[in-house]
N, C-alpha and C positions, 0 to 999 in steps of 0.2 A: 791688170798686168801681172800681179802676183800669182794669180791662178794659172797663168801660162808658163811659169818657170818650173823647171824640173824639181820635183819635191825632194829627190835624193841629194840635191846640191844646194838648195836654198830653203831657209826656214823663214816664213813670213808670218807676222802677227795678224795680217788682214788679207783675205783673199777676196777678190772681186768676183761677182757673178759673171758667167760666160753664157751668152745666148747666140747661137749661130756662129760660133767661133769668134765673136766680138765681145770684148769686155763691156759690161754695163757700168756706166759712170754712176756712182752712188749719189751724186748731187743733182737734184732736179732744178734746172735753171729756169727761172721765170723771167720773161721779157717785159719790160715796161718802158724802155727807151726806144722810141720809134723813129728818131731822126735818121735820115738816109745819107747824110754827108758828114764828113769829119768835123768841119767847123761848127755846125749847129749842134752836133753831138757834144763836142767839148765845151760849148757855151753853157750847157746844162750841168750844173755842179753835181748832179746825181748820176751822170752818165759818163761812160768811157768808150772811146773809139778803139776797137781791137782789130789788129791786122795779123794775118797768118798766110804762109805760103800754101797751106792746105785748103783753106776755105776763103770765101769772099769777105772783105773787111765789113765790120758791122758795129752798130752802136749797142752797147750793153749797159746794164746797171753796174755801178761800182762793185756791188756784192758779187754779181755774176762774173765780172771781169777778174776779180781776185780769185775766183774758184777755177778759172781756166788754167791749164798747165802753162807755166812760164816758158817752158822749152819749145812750145808750139805757137803761143800767142804773144804779141807785143801790144800792150794796152796802155793808153794814156792815163795819167793820174794814178797808176798802180805801180808800186815798187815793192817787190818781194822783200827787200831788206828792211822796209819800214815795219812790217809785221814781225820779222825775225828779230829785229833790235828791240821791239817792245815786249818781248817775252821774258826779259830779264827781271 
């Protein structure tokens, strides 16, 4: 996203790589939760069910769920403020 901003108006510490006019996400997400429904996904303590208007809902590992943008995804068992409050 930072790489797409006008350089004369914004100064960013990190610029993402752009390929075919699409930003490349720097985190490689690995999938290990294969449940196909919300209840069985949430029954596994290592998994989180993530919903989005942009893509089909899916079961993800907690680590992957935390790496997804909170503005786009709503994931069970993941609270942005938990990590934020623990930084103190």
